[in-house]
C-alpha positions as CSV (number, residue, x, y, z in Angstrom):
1,M,-2.9,-18.0,4.5
2,K,-3.6,-16.1,7.8
3,L,-0.9,-13.5,7.3
4,L,-2.3,-12.5,3.9
5,D,-5.8,-12.4,5.3
6,A,-4.6,-10.0,8.0
7,L,-2.7,-7.9,5.5
8,Q,-5.8,-7.6,3.3
9,D,-7.9,-6.6,6.3
10,E,-5.3,-3.9,7.0
11,H,-5.6,-2.8,3.4
12,A,-9.3,-2.2,3.9
13,L,-8.6,0.0,6.9
14,I,-5.7,1.9,5.2
15,D,-7.9,2.5,2.2
16,R,-10.6,4.1,4.3
17,V,-8.2,6.2,6.3
18,L,-6.7,7.5,3.1
19,G,-10.1,8.8,2.1
20,S,-10.5,10.3,5.6
21,F,-7.1,11.9,5.2
22,R,-8.1,13.5,1.9
23,S,-11.2,14.9,3.6
24,Y,-9.1,16.2,6.5
25,V,-6.6,18.0,4.2
26,D,-9.4,19.6,2.2
27,A,-11.1,20.7,5.5
28,L,-7.7,22.0,6.8
29,V,-7.1,24.1,3.7
30,D,-10.6,25.6,4.2
31,G,-9.9,26.3,7.9
32,M,-12.4,23.7,9.1
33,A,-10.2,21.0,10.6
34,D,-8.3,20.6,13.9
35,A,-4.6,21.0,13.1
36,E,-3.7,18.5,15.8
37,D,-5.4,15.7,13.9
38,G,-2.6,16.1,11.3
39,A,-0.2,14.5,13.7
40,R,-2.6,11.6,14.3
41,F,-2.9,10.9,10.5
42,A,0.9,11.1,10.2
43,A,1.2,8.6,13.1
44,F,-1.3,6.2,11.5
45,F,0.5,6.1,8.2
46,S,4.0,6.0,9.7
47,E,3.4,3.5,12.6
48,F,0.5,1.3,11.4
49,A,0.8,1.4,7.6
50,G,4.6,1.7,7.5
51,H,6.2,0.1,10.6
52,F,3.5,-2.6,11.0
53,H,1.9,-3.3,7.7
54,H,4.7,-2.7,5.2
55,D,7.3,-4.1,7.5
56,R,5.6,-7.5,7.7
57,E,5.0,-7.5,3.9
58,E,8.7,-7.0,3.3
59,R,10.3,-9.0,6.1
60,V,7.9,-11.9,5.9
61,F,5.9,-12.2,2.7
62,F,8.3,-10.6,0.2
63,H,11.2,-12.5,1.9
64,A,9.4,-15.8,1.6
65,L,8.7,-15.1,-2.1
66,V,12.4,-14.6,-2.7
67,T,13.8,-17.3,-0.5
68,Q,11.1,-20.0,-0.6
69,A,9.5,-19.5,-4.0
70,E,12.8,-18.4,-5.5
71,L,11.3,-15.3,-7.2
72,P,13.6,-12.4,-8.2
73,A,14.2,-9.7,-5.6
74,E,16.1,-7.3,-7.9
75,R,13.3,-6.9,-10.5
76,G,9.6,-7.7,-11.0
77,P,6.7,-7.3,-8.6
78,V,8.7,-7.8,-5.4
79,H,11.3,-5.2,-6.3
80,A,8.7,-2.7,-7.7
81,L,6.4,-2.9,-4.7
82,A,9.2,-2.6,-2.2
83,H,10.5,0.4,-4.1
84,E,7.0,1.9,-3.8
85,H,7.1,1.4,-0.1
86,A,10.3,3.4,0.2
87,E,9.0,6.1,-2.2
88,M,5.8,6.6,-0.3
89,A,7.6,6.6,3.0
90,Q,9.7,9.5,1.7
91,W,6.6,11.4,0.6
92,L,5.2,10.9,4.1
93,R,8.3,12.3,5.6
94,E,7.9,15.3,3.4
95,M,4.3,15.8,4.6
96,T,4.8,15.1,8.3
97,P,6.3,18.5,9.2
98,L,3.3,20.2,7.5
99,L,0.9,17.9,9.3
100,E,2.5,18.4,12.7
101,R,3.0,22.2,12.4
102,G,0.5,24.8,13.6
103,P,-1.2,27.3,11.2
104,L,0.1,26.9,7.6
105,S,0.7,29.6,5.1
106,D,-1.1,29.6,1.8
107,D,1.9,28.1,0.1
108,E,2.2,25.4,2.7
109,R,-1.4,24.5,2.5
110,A,-1.1,24.2,-1.3
111,R,2.0,22.0,-0.9
112,L,0.3,19.8,1.7
113,Q,-2.7,19.3,-0.6
114,A,-0.5,18.3,-3.5
115,L,1.6,15.9,-1.4
116,A,-1.5,14.3,0.1
117,T,-3.0,13.8,-3.3
118,R,0.2,12.2,-4.7
119,Y,0.6,10.0,-1.6
120,S,-3.0,8.8,-1.4
121,R,-3.3,8.0,-5.1
122,A,0.0,6.1,-5.1
123,L,-1.0,4.1,-2.0
124,W,-4.5,3.4,-3.3
125,R,-3.1,1.9,-6.5
126,H,-0.5,0.1,-4.6
127,I,-3.2,-1.6,-2.5
128,D,-5.1,-2.6,-5.6
129,A,-1.9,-4.2,-7.2
130,E,-1.2,-6.2,-4.0
131,N,-4.7,-7.3,-3.5
132,S,-5.4,-8.4,-7.1
133,V,-2.0,-9.7,-8.2
134,L,0.8,-10.0,-5.6
135,Y,-1.2,-11.7,-2.8
136,P,-3.1,-14.3,-4.8
137,Q,-0.2,-15.1,-7.1
138,G,2.4,-15.0,-4.4
139,A,0.3,-17.3,-2.2
140,E,-0.1,-19.8,-5.1
141,R,3.6,-19.9,-5.7
142,L,4.4,-20.4,-2.1
143,A,1.9,-23.2,-1.9
144,R,3.7,-25.0,-4.7
145,C,6.8,-24.9,-2.5
146,G,4.8,-26.3,0.4
147,V,4.5,-23.0,2.3
148,R,1.0,-22.5,3.4
149,E,1.4,-20.3,6.4
150,L,3.8,-17.5,7.3
151,A,4.9,-16.1,10.7
152,D,3.2,-12.9,12.0
153,R,3.8,-10.6,14.9
154,P,1.7,-8.5,17.2
155,M,1.5,-4.7,17.0
156,S,3.8,-2.6,19.2
157,E,2.2,-0.1,21.6
158,A,2.8,2.7,19.1
159,E,1.4,0.8,16.2
160,A,-1.7,-0.3,18.2
161,A,-2.3,3.3,19.4
162,A,-2.0,4.6,15.8
163,R,-4.6,2.0,14.6
164,E,-6.9,2.8,17.5
165,G,-6.6,6.6,16.8
166,A,-7.8,6.0,13.2
167,A,-11.4,5.1,14.5
168,A,-11.9,8.7,15.8
169,L,-10.4,10.2,12.6
170,L,-12.8,8.2,10.4
171,L,-15.7,9.6,12.4
172,R,-14.5,13.2,12.3
173,Y,-13.6,13.1,8.7
174,P,-15.8,10.8,6.6
175,P,-13.7,9.2,3.8
176,S,-14.0,10.9,0.4
177,E,-13.2,9.4,-3.0
178,D,-10.9,10.7,-5.6
179,A,-13.0,11.1,-8.7
180,A,-9.9,11.7,-10.9
181,L,-8.2,8.4,-9.9
182,T,-8.9,5.3,-11.9
183,R,-8.6,2.1,-9.8
184,G,-8.9,-1.5,-10.7
185,D,-7.3,-5.0,-10.7
186,G,-4.4,-6.4,-12.6
187,C,-0.8,-5.5,-13.5
188,F,-1.9,-2.8,-16.0
189,M,-3.3,-0.7,-13.1
190,C,0.0,-0.8,-11.2
191,R,2.1,2.4,-11.3
192,A,5.2,0.2,-11.8
193,H,3.9,-1.6,-14.9
194,G,6.1,-0.9,-17.9
195,D,8.5,1.0,-15.8
196,T,10.2,-1.0,-13.0
197,C,8.1,-4.1,-13.7
198,K,7.2,-5.8,-17.0
199,G,4.2,-7.5,-15.4
200,L,3.6,-10.8,-13.6
201,E,3.8,-13.0,-16.6
202,A,7.0,-11.6,-18.0
203,E,8.7,-11.5,-14.6
204,W,7.5,-14.6,-12.9
205,W,6.2,-17.2,-15.4
206,T,8.3,-20.2,-16.1
207,E,8.7,-21.8,-19.5
208,L,6.3,-24.5,-18.5
209,E,3.6,-21.9,-17.6
210,W,4.1,-20.2,-21.0
211,E,3.8,-23.6,-22.7
212,E,0.6,-24.3,-20.8
213,F,-0.8,-20.9,-21.7
214,Y,-0.1,-21.3,-25.4
215,D,-1.5,-24.9,-25.4
216,R,-4.8,-23.6,-23.8
217,D,-4.9,-20.7,-26.2
218,A,-4.5,-23.0,-29.2
219,S,-7.2,-25.3,-28.0
220,D,-9.8,-22.5,-27.5
């Protein structure tokens, strides 16, 4: 599915820019970064990751899962991941004034570092959950309903500019990794698992899928 291929490519870029963002914030706290680059990072996450990437996920892919594959919108993976979009957008709004402001006080630098850590960790785990569970499983269920392609749209000027600006940021602030963050595939790695989502099988599987699972398990 071309849309999902595009979304996964965008995940790869967002993943790298998150690492660059963490490098930038660390450098800013140490007085070694250009404060004006903060606004460029804010624009990337707002315009490209939010208005372009998350918007198409919700308006096209999530919508198709609900309307075409008849999967629940009020609970389960679609609900949980859409909720994370809104949650992370709120965290970004909290960070943006600090990123766009001039010199920060010690308290403001500490707050920015804490917000950046929370935001990046959440988005990294969100990407892992979508890549490993929602995209492949969602595409499979749409295919069962005869849906093999979904509509897409081009970037707006602001979205394209934000994406283009990321290239320079990646060069200036090489991506760093968060050694304290555990990443991986599957529902158990998702922040929502056990909280707002019981997991793919519990939320999406039909009685037939459970019967097939138990039959396979019994034959092994």
